[in-house]
N, C-alpha and C positions, 0 to 999 in steps of 0.2 A: 500251201507250202511243208512239208515235216520236216523233220530234222534227220530221218532214217532216208530222206531223198538222197543226202549228203554221203552217206555209209558207202566206204567203199576198199575192196582187200588191200593193205600198205603192210606188205612185214616186217617186223620190227626190223630186221637188220638194213633196212633202209632208211631208215628214221635218226637223223644225225644226233647223238649222243651229249657231244660237245664240240664245242666251235673248233675250226680246223688252228693249228700251233699258230698259223702264219696268216694275218689278216686277206692276203693278196688270195692264198689257195680257197677260197669259198666259192663255192661252183654255181650256177645258175643253169637252169632249164628253161632253154631257148624256143619260142614255139612261131613258126614261120605261119602269118596269118592271111599267106596268099596262096600257101602249098597244104598248112594244117600239119607240116613235118616239126619233127621236135629235135632239136639237139642239144648236148651238155657241152656248157663251157665252162669259162674261168672268167674270175668277177671282173681281171684284168681286160678283159674281151668288150667289156660293158662300153666304153668309147664307140668304140667301131661297132656298135649293135644300136646306137643312138642315131637318129636320124631327127634332121630339121621337126618340130610339131609334133615329135613323141611326149608323150607324159611319162615321168620318173615316180614311180611311187614308192615312198620307204618306208619300213616296217618296222618302227624304233620299236615296239610294245616287247614287254617283258613279261618271260612264261614264268606263271604260276604254279608250283605244285598243286594241281586243282583236278587231278582226277581221282575220286575214293570209288572202292570196291564196298558196296555194302550188301546185306544180308536182311530179307523180311520177315518177320514173324512167320513165314507160314512155310521159310525155310527157303524161296526162291533168292535170285542173285538179282542185284541193281548194280548200276554203274552212274554214279553221281559225277557231274562237272561244275563246278562252280566257276558262277560267271563274274559276278560283283558282289559286294555288301549291298544288301538290299536297303540299310536304315531303317527298316519296320524296328530294330531291336537290336541289341547288342548282339553280337555273334550270327543274326540273321544276312543269309545269303539268297541271291537269285541264283538259281541253279537249273542244268537239264540233269533228267532223269530216264535212265535206256533199263525196263523192266523187261517179263517178258510177256507183262500184261498190263493191265492198266494200275495206277496208284489209287488208292483213297484219299481223299480230303483225311486228315487225320493221321494217317496212316504212318507209322514211324519203321523207321531204317536201323540200322546197327552199323558201326563201322570199329574194328579192332584196329587200335594201334599202339605205339611203344609205351603208350600212358594211360591205356586202359580201353573201355569202349565209348565210343561217342552214339550218342542218339540222334537221329535226325526227324524233324517232324515235317511231313510235307501238309503245303496247302495248294 
């Protein structure tokens, strides 16, 4: 399986940038598993949607600003998604990197930011 198997078009205006002002205004996308039909509902509808034996999974993870736009020494672009600190060394992270081609072991990527340039070393 490849990470690009999970790529799909998602217009930026459909991605929530902030939570709703009132928690009860949160929305749900509901899938009817018997028909495959989807519907848009509200979080207030959740008790009516659950049936005995259903499993409700709550994602309470916090999102970190983990997407970096980087540049290769060749001038090519790279997109870096930081997943978690790797523990190998201070400041080392495990990441997914998307480029137009393959990364070489030891290749450096540069990220420009408010505090200057950051260098990423690929392994």
